[in-house]
N, C-alpha and C positions, 0 to 999 in steps of 0.2 A: 204104525197108524192101527189101527183097530177100525174094517169097513165093514159096516153089517155082520159085528160078529168075528170074523175071522180078519188075522192079527199080515198085517203087510211091511217086509224092510223097507223103510226109507232111505232114498241116500243124495249128495249134493245132485242138486241139477230134477231133479226129479219133484215131477206134478203129478197131482190130483186131482180126474172131476167128482165132484158128488152132484146126485141131480140132487131138488129138493127129497124130504122129508127121508134120507139118507141114516143113521147112525151112526155116529164115525165121531174116532176120539183119538187126538194125536198125545204122543210124550215122548222122552230127548230122554233113550239108553245109550249115548253114545262119552264120550270124552270131555268134549266141543259143545259151546254151548247150539242152544237151536235157535236157526232161523229159519222163521216161515211166512210170508205173504198170503193176506187172502182175500178172495176178488170175490163180491155178488153182486148180485141182479136179482132186479124183481122179477115174479115168475108171468108174469105178467104185463101189455106192456096200458097198465094203466093209474091213471098217474093218485095217489091220494092223498087227503090234504097231512102236514106235518102235526 
């Protein structure tokens, strides 16, 4: 995984917290399928119309 221009190895059961605005990318360099979960929340508590 690339975070702010630096590469990091991510293994099974790892988790990563990325604050808003951090550039990132993920790719699979392994031999098995990559499965990942993305959880997001709004930056503020203000509700915005959809």
